[in-house]
C-alpha positions as CSV (number, residue, x, y, z in Angstrom):
1,M,5.5,110.3,67.4
2,P,2.3,109.5,69.3
3,N,-0.6,112.0,68.8
4,S,-0.5,113.0,72.5
5,A,3.0,114.3,71.9
6,K,1.8,116.8,69.3
7,K,0.7,119.4,71.7
8,I,0.8,122.9,70.3
9,I,2.9,125.3,72.3
10,P,2.6,128.9,71.2
11,I,6.1,130.1,70.5
12,A,6.8,133.4,68.8
13,G,7.1,132.8,65.0
14,K,5.5,129.4,65.2
15,A,2.0,128.6,63.8
16,Q,-0.6,128.0,66.3
17,E,-4.0,126.4,66.2
18,A,-6.8,128.6,64.8
19,T,-9.0,128.4,67.8
20,R,-6.0,129.2,70.1
21,L,-5.2,132.3,68.0
22,L,-8.9,133.4,68.1
23,R,-9.1,132.8,71.9
24,A,-6.0,135.0,72.4
25,D,-7.7,137.8,70.4
26,H,-10.8,137.3,72.6
27,K,-8.7,137.7,75.8
28,L,-6.8,140.7,74.5
29,V,-10.1,142.6,73.7
30,N,-11.6,141.6,77.1
31,D,-8.5,143.0,78.8
32,L,-8.8,146.2,76.8
33,F,-12.5,146.6,77.8
34,E,-11.5,146.2,81.4
35,Q,-8.9,148.9,81.0
36,F,-11.5,151.2,79.4
37,E,-13.9,150.7,82.3
38,S,-11.2,151.8,84.8
39,A,-9.9,154.7,82.7
40,R,-10.8,158.2,83.8
41,S,-9.3,160.6,81.3
42,P,-11.1,161.1,77.9
43,A,-7.8,160.8,76.1
44,K,-7.1,157.4,77.6
45,K,-10.7,156.2,77.0
46,Q,-10.4,157.3,73.3
47,A,-7.1,155.5,72.9
48,L,-8.5,152.3,74.4
49,A,-11.7,152.5,72.4
50,T,-9.7,153.0,69.2
51,E,-7.6,150.0,70.0
52,I,-10.7,147.9,70.8
53,C,-12.4,148.9,67.6
54,Q,-9.3,148.1,65.5
55,E,-8.7,144.7,67.2
56,L,-12.4,143.8,66.7
57,T,-12.4,144.9,63.1
58,V,-9.4,142.8,62.2
59,H,-10.6,139.9,64.2
60,A,-14.0,139.9,62.6
61,Q,-12.5,140.2,59.1
62,I,-10.2,137.2,59.5
63,E,-13.1,135.2,60.9
64,E,-15.3,136.2,58.0
65,E,-12.7,135.7,55.3
66,I,-11.0,132.6,56.5
67,F,-12.4,130.9,59.6
68,Y,-16.1,130.9,59.0
69,P,-15.9,129.7,55.3
70,A,-13.5,126.8,56.4
71,I,-15.6,125.7,59.3
72,E,-19.0,126.1,57.5
73,K,-17.8,123.4,55.0
74,V,-16.9,120.8,57.6
75,L,-19.6,121.5,60.3
76,R,-22.5,121.5,57.9
77,D,-24.3,123.6,60.5
78,K,-27.1,125.9,59.4
79,S,-27.3,128.1,62.4
80,L,-24.1,128.7,64.3
81,V,-22.0,130.4,61.6
82,P,-24.9,132.4,60.2
83,E,-25.7,133.7,63.7
84,A,-22.1,134.6,64.2
85,K,-22.1,136.5,60.9
86,V,-25.2,138.5,62.0
87,E,-23.6,139.2,65.4
88,H,-20.6,140.6,63.4
89,E,-22.9,143.0,61.6
90,T,-24.1,144.4,64.9
91,L,-20.5,144.7,66.2
92,K,-19.6,146.6,63.1
93,Y,-22.5,149.0,63.6
94,L,-21.5,149.7,67.2
95,I,-17.9,150.2,66.2
96,A,-18.9,152.8,63.6
97,Q,-21.0,154.5,66.2
98,I,-18.1,154.6,68.7
99,E,-15.7,155.8,66.0
100,S,-18.0,158.7,65.1
101,E,-18.2,160.0,68.6
102,S,-15.8,161.5,71.1
103,P,-15.3,160.6,74.8
104,G,-17.3,162.7,77.1
105,T,-20.4,162.7,74.9
106,E,-23.5,161.4,76.6
107,L,-23.6,158.0,74.8
108,Y,-19.8,157.3,74.3
109,D,-19.2,155.2,77.4
110,A,-22.6,153.5,77.0
111,K,-21.8,152.4,73.5
112,V,-18.5,151.0,74.5
113,K,-20.2,149.2,77.4
114,V,-22.9,147.7,75.1
115,L,-20.1,146.7,72.6
116,S,-18.3,145.0,75.5
117,E,-21.4,143.0,76.6
118,Y,-22.2,142.1,73.0
119,V,-18.6,140.9,72.4
120,K,-18.7,138.8,75.6
121,H,-21.9,137.1,74.4
122,H,-20.4,136.4,71.0
123,V,-17.2,135.1,72.5
124,K,-19.1,132.8,74.8
125,E,-21.0,131.3,71.9
126,E,-17.9,130.9,69.8
127,Q,-15.8,129.3,72.5
128,N,-18.5,127.1,74.0
129,E,-20.4,126.1,70.9
130,I,-18.4,126.6,67.7
131,F,-14.8,125.8,68.9
132,P,-15.6,122.4,70.4
133,K,-17.4,121.3,67.3
134,V,-14.5,122.5,65.1
135,K,-12.0,120.6,67.3
136,E,-13.9,117.4,66.5
137,T,-13.5,117.8,62.7
138,K,-10.6,116.7,60.6
139,L,-9.8,120.4,59.7
140,D,-6.1,121.2,59.9
141,L,-6.3,123.8,62.6
142,I,-2.6,124.6,62.5
143,E,-2.8,125.4,58.8
144,L,-5.9,127.4,59.4
145,G,-4.2,129.2,62.3
146,A,-1.3,130.1,60.0
147,Q,-3.7,131.6,57.4
148,L,-5.4,133.6,60.1
149,A,-2.2,134.9,61.5
150,A,-0.8,135.9,58.1
151,R,-4.0,137.8,57.2
152,K,-4.1,139.4,60.6
153,E,-0.6,140.7,60.1
154,E,-1.6,142.1,56.7
155,L,-4.6,143.9,58.1
156,K,-2.7,145.3,61.1
157,A,0.1,146.6,58.8
158,A,-2.5,148.4,56.7
159,L,-3.8,150.1,59.9
160,A,-0.4,151.3,61.0
């Protein structure tokens, strides 16, 4: 089969490329942030913020445990992955701040907004700088995607 015929088509239950899985997470969280911005009731805002924080926590954990170590080895880059790890630390701090407050408090919406802006910055760097470099490597992105998906399922099951 020629290489061009090996396009990955996401089908439920089928492994997908690591960067495709991570991009799907990025889109989901972006959509949740948009819903938060248009929500009016404190209960709806809290439910969305909780979902955003859970999604980001799981996403950051699978990147830190699986994706970053795998790509660090092949990229031999001394700045992109360390910078992404530092950005994750800031995201975790903001998530903890949001989780410790209630909607309607003076800084709640502001913290979610700052988290949204920070995530957008982080996503832009990953998708425009890291992912293209990863795609140029010989890394098995399907196998890596399967590892990410399996760990993500474990983490989400633990949250349920």
